C-alpha positions as CSV (number, residue, x, y, z in Angstrom):
1,M,74.9,-20.6,-12.3
2,K,73.5,-17.1,-11.1
3,I,75.2,-14.3,-13.6
4,L,74.4,-10.8,-13.4
5,I,75.4,-8.6,-17.0
6,V,75.3,-5.1,-16.5
7,G,75.7,-2.3,-19.1
8,G,74.7,0.4,-21.0
9,S,72.5,0.9,-23.8
10,K,73.5,-1.0,-26.9
11,S,76.4,-2.2,-24.7
12,G,75.7,-6.0,-25.9
13,K,74.5,-7.1,-22.6
14,S,71.1,-8.7,-23.8
15,M,73.3,-10.5,-26.9
16,A,75.7,-11.7,-24.2
17,A,72.9,-12.8,-22.3
18,Q,71.2,-15.2,-25.0
19,R,74.5,-16.7,-25.9
20,I,75.2,-17.2,-22.3
21,A,72.0,-18.6,-21.7
22,R,71.8,-21.1,-24.8
23,M,75.1,-22.4,-23.9
24,L,74.1,-23.2,-20.4
25,A,71.1,-24.6,-21.2
26,A,72.6,-27.2,-23.6
27,R,75.1,-27.9,-21.1
28,G,72.8,-29.0,-18.3
29,S,69.7,-30.4,-21.1
30,C,67.5,-28.0,-19.2
31,P,64.2,-25.9,-20.9
32,A,65.3,-22.1,-21.7
33,Y,63.7,-19.3,-21.1
34,Y,63.8,-15.9,-21.7
35,W,61.7,-13.8,-19.3
36,A,60.9,-9.9,-20.9
37,T,59.9,-7.9,-18.5
38,M,59.2,-4.5,-20.9
39,E,55.4,-3.5,-21.5
40,P,54.8,-1.3,-24.1
41,S,53.3,2.0,-23.5
42,D,53.8,3.0,-27.3
43,S,54.4,1.9,-30.9
44,E,58.3,2.3,-30.5
45,D,58.4,0.1,-27.2
46,E,55.8,-2.1,-29.6
47,K,58.8,-2.3,-32.7
48,R,61.5,-2.5,-30.2
49,I,59.5,-5.8,-28.6
50,A,59.1,-7.2,-32.1
51,R,63.0,-6.8,-32.8
52,H,63.8,-8.6,-29.6
53,L,61.5,-11.6,-30.6
54,E,62.9,-11.7,-33.8
55,A,66.3,-11.6,-32.9
56,R,66.3,-14.8,-31.0
57,A,63.8,-16.7,-33.3
58,G,65.3,-20.3,-33.5
59,W,67.2,-20.0,-30.5
60,G,65.1,-22.5,-28.2
61,F,63.9,-19.8,-25.8
62,E,60.5,-20.2,-24.2
63,T,59.1,-16.9,-23.9
64,I,57.7,-15.5,-20.4
65,E,56.2,-12.1,-20.6
66,C,55.8,-10.5,-16.9
67,G,56.6,-7.4,-16.4
68,R,55.6,-7.1,-12.3
69,N,54.8,-9.7,-9.7
70,T,57.2,-12.0,-10.5
71,S,56.4,-14.6,-7.8
72,A,53.8,-16.4,-9.5
73,F,56.0,-17.3,-12.0
74,S,59.1,-18.1,-10.1
75,A,58.1,-22.2,-9.6
76,S,57.1,-22.4,-13.7
77,V,61.2,-22.1,-14.3
78,R,62.0,-24.6,-11.7
79,G,65.3,-26.7,-12.7
80,G,65.2,-24.4,-16.1
81,C,67.7,-21.7,-17.4
82,V,66.2,-18.6,-17.3
83,L,67.7,-15.1,-19.1
84,F,66.0,-12.2,-17.2
85,D,65.7,-9.3,-19.4
86,S,65.8,-6.9,-17.4
87,V,66.1,-6.0,-14.4
88,T,66.0,-2.1,-15.3
89,A,62.5,-2.6,-16.6
90,L,61.4,-4.9,-14.1
91,L,61.7,-2.1,-11.3
92,A,60.6,0.6,-13.5
93,N,57.2,-1.2,-13.9
94,E,57.2,-1.6,-10.2
95,M,58.2,1.8,-9.3
96,F,55.6,3.5,-11.1
97,P,52.2,1.5,-11.9
98,P,50.2,2.5,-15.2
99,P,48.2,5.4,-14.5
100,A,45.1,2.5,-14.8
101,Q,46.1,1.8,-11.6
102,N,47.4,4.5,-9.9
103,A,45.1,7.2,-10.5
104,D,47.0,9.7,-8.0
105,F,50.5,9.0,-10.4
106,S,52.1,7.6,-6.6
107,V,55.3,6.1,-6.7
108,D,56.2,2.9,-4.5
109,F,59.7,3.8,-3.0
110,A,59.9,-0.1,-1.6
111,A,59.3,-1.4,-5.3
112,G,63.5,-2.4,-4.8
113,E,63.5,-4.4,-2.0
114,R,60.4,-6.0,-3.4
115,V,62.3,-7.0,-6.6
116,A,65.4,-8.1,-5.3
117,A,63.7,-10.5,-3.2
118,E,61.5,-11.5,-6.0
119,L,64.7,-12.0,-7.7
120,S,66.6,-13.9,-5.5
121,K,63.7,-16.3,-5.2
122,I,63.6,-17.3,-9.0
123,A,67.6,-17.8,-9.0
124,T,67.0,-20.2,-5.7
125,A,64.5,-22.0,-8.3
126,A,66.3,-22.3,-11.9
127,M,69.1,-24.2,-12.7
128,H,71.3,-21.2,-14.2
129,F,69.4,-17.3,-13.7
130,I,71.1,-14.8,-16.3
131,C,69.9,-10.9,-15.2
132,V,70.4,-8.1,-17.3
133,C,70.5,-4.6,-16.0
134,D,71.3,-1.1,-17.4
135,D,73.9,1.0,-15.1
136,I,71.9,4.1,-15.4
137,F,73.1,4.6,-11.7
138,R,77.1,5.4,-12.6
139,D,76.7,8.8,-14.5
140,G,77.5,12.0,-12.6
141,M,74.4,13.9,-13.4
142,Q,72.2,14.9,-10.5
143,Y,68.5,14.4,-11.4
144,D,65.1,14.9,-10.1
145,A,64.1,13.6,-6.7
146,V,62.0,10.6,-8.5
147,T,64.5,9.6,-10.7
148,E,67.4,10.1,-7.7
149,S,65.3,7.1,-6.0
150,Y,64.9,5.2,-8.9
151,R,68.6,5.4,-9.6
152,R,69.2,4.2,-6.0
153,A,66.8,1.6,-5.9
154,L,68.2,-0.2,-9.2
155,A,71.7,0.1,-7.7
156,F,70.4,-1.5,-4.6
157,V,68.8,-4.3,-6.5
158,C,72.5,-4.7,-8.9
159,R,74.6,-4.7,-5.6
160,Q,72.1,-7.6,-3.8
161,L,72.2,-9.2,-7.2
162,A,75.9,-8.9,-7.3
163,S,76.4,-10.2,-3.7
164,E,74.5,-13.6,-4.4
165,F,75.4,-14.6,-7.6
166,D,78.4,-16.9,-8.5
167,I,79.3,-13.8,-11.5
168,V,79.1,-10.6,-12.4
169,V,80.6,-9.2,-15.7
170,E,80.3,-5.8,-17.3
171,A,79.0,-5.3,-21.1
172,S,80.5,-2.6,-23.3
173,S,80.6,-2.0,-26.8
174,G,79.9,-5.9,-27.1
175,I,82.9,-7.0,-24.9
176,T,82.2,-8.3,-21.4
177,R,84.7,-7.8,-18.7
178,T,84.1,-9.9,-15.5
179,I,83.8,-8.3,-12.5
180,K,83.2,-11.0,-10.1
181,G,83.8,-14.7,-10.5
182,N,85.2,-17.3,-12.4
183,A,84.1,-16.6,-15.7
184,L,86.7,-18.6,-18.1
185,F,83.7,-20.6,-19.4
186,L,83.0,-17.8,-21.3
187,R,85.0,-18.6,-23.5
188,D,83.2,-21.4,-24.8
189,V,80.1,-19.2,-25.9
190,P,80.2,-18.6,-29.6
191,T,81.1,-15.6,-31.0
192,F,81.5,-14.4,-28.1
193,R,84.5,-11.5,-26.7
194,T,85.4,-11.1,-23.3
195,R,88.1,-9.7,-21.4
196,I,89.0,-12.4,-18.4
197,Q,90.6,-10.5,-15.1
């Protein structure tokens, strides 16, 4: 099963994804992987990563830390249940390489297509694939050209995944709403609140 969970910051999308992944891994008797993509750039990022590690301690996930060049790991998750958190960070990492690797601060405008293709490849290898993505492309604001390029690329990746995946849900205030697919099984997820349409 392939699931895309979108939502705003602090919407409950990561916790929803963790609960779904845990249930699917148990049902499928397959290993559970938490694929973390955030590359810390300051102490605040490091604290956030530590909080995430603490929150999922004891959940049975094997953590994969890979924030770019994901194709190298796709074979290692074959047949497993993969929670990929997040598409947002992966695209940022790919589109805006760190200064040590990018002296001229160039932007990789082709990153969106590459990220979509890499995630499709991982989804094919995994038994279950749950992707988390921030929906920062839906507000009505106008930003500078580079930010708009990033938002368009993120929207492109989400559209590609949504077209290929079985289920798409939106998280808001800890509640999910099904956008695509049959998500009746979500009622079996412990302490999970959902509106099924």
